Each structure stands twice: as C-alpha cells, then as structure tokens.
Legacy VTK file of the C-alpha trace (Angstrom):
# vtk DataFile Version 3.0
C-alpha trace
ASCII
DATASET POLYDATA
POINTS 178 float
53.007 -13.429 77.583
51.019 -10.459 75.558
47.078 -11.334 75.350
47.310 -10.346 71.326
49.862 -10.031 69.359
49.587 -5.947 68.387
49.835 -4.953 65.058
53.076 -3.405 63.418
51.411 -0.462 62.047
47.896 0.388 63.988
45.687 2.682 63.187
46.169 5.247 65.289
45.657 8.310 63.275
42.337 9.330 64.406
42.249 7.834 67.970
42.110 10.729 70.422
45.112 10.335 72.655
44.072 13.469 74.809
40.987 12.053 75.398
42.457 8.354 76.055
44.318 10.333 79.056
41.571 12.447 80.517
38.094 10.915 79.826
36.051 10.473 82.983
33.903 7.710 83.219
30.329 7.766 84.787
31.800 6.134 87.562
34.194 8.835 88.550
37.064 7.064 87.215
39.426 7.375 83.986
39.527 4.567 81.262
40.920 1.281 83.186
44.931 0.772 82.291
44.476 -2.367 80.551
42.081 -0.491 78.283
44.589 2.109 78.423
47.296 0.071 76.683
45.583 -2.102 74.263
44.098 1.357 72.293
47.953 2.676 72.587
49.093 -1.018 71.103
46.240 -1.632 68.998
44.605 1.593 67.786
41.662 0.740 66.118
40.817 -2.883 64.720
39.132 -6.125 64.089
40.214 -8.563 66.907
40.354 -12.374 66.706
37.978 -12.018 63.476
34.866 -10.544 65.442
35.673 -8.086 67.947
35.313 -4.224 67.715
36.842 -2.668 70.780
36.111 1.577 70.466
38.692 3.651 71.520
37.877 7.410 71.475
38.209 9.142 68.535
38.612 12.759 67.631
35.573 14.773 66.077
34.430 13.941 62.720
34.980 9.954 62.948
32.725 7.175 64.118
32.866 3.787 65.977
34.785 5.573 68.627
34.376 6.821 71.567
32.064 8.291 73.601
29.308 8.181 69.942
29.066 4.799 69.342
29.745 3.214 72.651
26.944 5.669 74.118
24.136 4.631 71.479
24.765 0.822 71.798
24.837 1.372 75.899
21.305 2.884 75.308
20.120 -0.159 73.510
21.738 -2.747 75.810
19.714 -0.795 78.991
16.846 -0.911 77.073
16.641 -4.131 76.374
17.630 -4.968 79.862
14.994 -3.430 80.457
12.439 -4.504 79.091
13.782 -8.232 79.420
13.187 -6.875 83.253
9.634 -5.735 83.294
8.810 -8.894 81.217
10.191 -11.379 83.960
13.103 -12.457 81.563
15.377 -13.656 84.320
17.316 -15.959 81.914
18.922 -12.818 80.309
20.638 -12.100 83.791
22.282 -15.740 83.816
24.578 -17.336 84.457
26.894 -14.871 86.357
24.643 -11.479 86.626
21.592 -9.800 87.829
19.101 -6.488 87.297
21.092 -4.815 89.182
24.282 -5.527 87.897
23.195 -4.647 84.135
22.535 -1.454 85.442
25.679 -0.479 86.036
27.430 -1.754 82.903
28.663 0.698 79.937
29.383 -0.852 76.611
33.120 -0.487 75.203
33.643 -3.315 72.569
30.714 -5.056 70.246
30.934 -8.083 68.174
30.312 -8.428 64.507
27.474 -10.771 65.626
25.778 -8.527 68.177
27.697 -9.257 71.210
28.918 -6.545 74.070
31.837 -6.186 76.558
30.751 -4.256 79.496
32.734 -2.113 82.093
31.092 -2.656 85.224
31.078 1.204 86.594
31.662 0.873 90.273
33.893 -2.403 90.149
37.238 -0.365 90.351
40.644 -2.603 92.082
42.928 -0.749 93.752
44.710 -0.613 90.046
41.895 1.233 88.430
40.835 -1.544 86.594
37.214 -2.621 86.150
35.385 -5.835 85.998
34.534 -6.925 82.373
31.782 -8.810 81.445
29.771 -10.173 77.954
26.132 -9.911 77.011
26.190 -12.536 74.518
23.125 -12.033 71.713
22.247 -9.358 74.785
20.833 -12.241 75.838
22.774 -12.949 79.156
25.756 -11.696 81.398
28.986 -13.732 81.440
31.706 -12.427 83.969
34.999 -12.685 81.964
37.350 -11.156 84.756
38.955 -8.167 86.303
40.721 -5.912 83.548
40.745 -6.210 79.466
43.775 -8.612 79.417
41.250 -11.289 81.473
38.753 -10.727 78.981
40.477 -11.048 76.075
42.301 -14.037 77.352
39.139 -15.741 77.536
37.828 -14.324 74.537
40.870 -15.790 71.988
40.033 -19.203 73.979
36.519 -19.138 72.127
37.716 -17.709 68.959
38.932 -21.026 67.702
38.694 -21.443 64.114
36.657 -18.045 63.417
40.477 -16.612 63.730
42.634 -19.351 62.582
44.744 -18.297 59.285
44.067 -14.394 60.720
46.405 -11.501 62.633
44.787 -11.744 65.781
43.891 -7.962 65.129
43.679 -6.509 61.838
43.753 -3.023 61.904
40.740 -0.962 60.010
40.352 2.610 58.448
39.105 5.267 60.063
35.668 5.555 59.293
34.447 9.311 58.620
30.875 10.757 59.424
28.919 12.071 56.479
28.600 15.608 56.667
LINES 1 179
178 0 1 2 3 4 5 6 7 8 9 10 11 12 13 14 15 16 17 18 19 20 21 22 23 24 25 26 27 28 29 30 31 32 33 34 35 36 37 38 39 40 41 42 43 44 45 46 47 48 49 50 51 52 53 54 55 56 57 58 59 60 61 62 63 64 65 66 67 68 69 70 71 72 73 74 75 76 77 78 79 80 81 82 83 84 85 86 87 88 89 90 91 92 93 94 95 96 97 98 99 100 101 102 103 104 105 106 107 108 109 110 111 112 113 114 115 116 117 118 119 120 121 122 123 124 125 126 127 128 129 130 131 132 133 134 135 136 137 138 139 140 141 142 143 144 145 146 147 148 149 150 151 152 153 154 155 156 157 158 159 160 161 162 163 164 165 166 167 168 169 170 171 172 173 174 175 176 177
C-alpha cells in the first residue's frame, strides 16, 4: 500500500535528478532509497497539508537540498546546543538524547516549525536511515526506519488538516532572486 498518492503531474522541472542519485550525505552514504523514490514520484509539494520534503534542486532555485536543509540543520543544532547548555533535558524527550541530536540532519520542515530529520549513521542493510521528528524544536520523536514509516505516522496525525485536500499538493519551484 502506498504511503501517499503521488500527484498526476509532480513538479520536477527544478529537481536535480543527477544530485538525487549522486549526493553523498555526511555519514558517507547516498540519499536513502525511500527518499529517492519519494522525490521521483512527488517532486516538490506540500504533503498532508503541512510538510515540505526538500528535494535536491538545480542552481538558481530555493527550497531545496542542500541550501534550505543546511540552514535548517544549523538552526536545529544551534537550538539543541543552547538547550543542552541550559540543561533543558526535556528537549530530547520522549525518545532521544543529546548525542543523538548532534547526529540529526533536517530533510523536511512543516509549515508550523517542526522538522523531520535523518539519524546519520543509522543505516540498515538497505541504506535506509531512522527518521525523527522534532516538534517545535523542543522534542525528539522516533518515527521509524525510512520515509515510508515516517510518512505513515504523519498521515495518521494529519487528520482534519488534510481533509478535503490532496495528500500532496504540487508547488511551483521558487527561483532565487538575483
């Protein structure tokens, strides 16, 4: 059973397919297979009325890998470093810890400030990574291994927000102002 219904015409014109196949993540591995499959089927769009899964994009476009995800990962790490310094242990609850927070890489963001993150170094034999959610950058929730498990959990929680909307709304690629 598919985790989401792909759009009939996904927005792929600004997605960098070569980078999708050739990018090496900081843990030395490629993009996880479920992410590659998702980007090929979905392109760029809003998932379950809320989530933006950032694809690699060609030069001149915003909202993609690595530009947007790098900045969001920096923001995440800065927030968690401050929380650790202040002794805010609740930030890594209910499922995480401080060393885990240091290994996480943002690849998707919700319109209300939540993050989906890969746990670098957690690859299984198929190349999938464990996915975590940080709600409001104030908690760590383990969603599962691979994007299929994570999206199933997010779909279940979307509820009324996604009612009457397509599971994935294609969005136009945004050019960077020159």
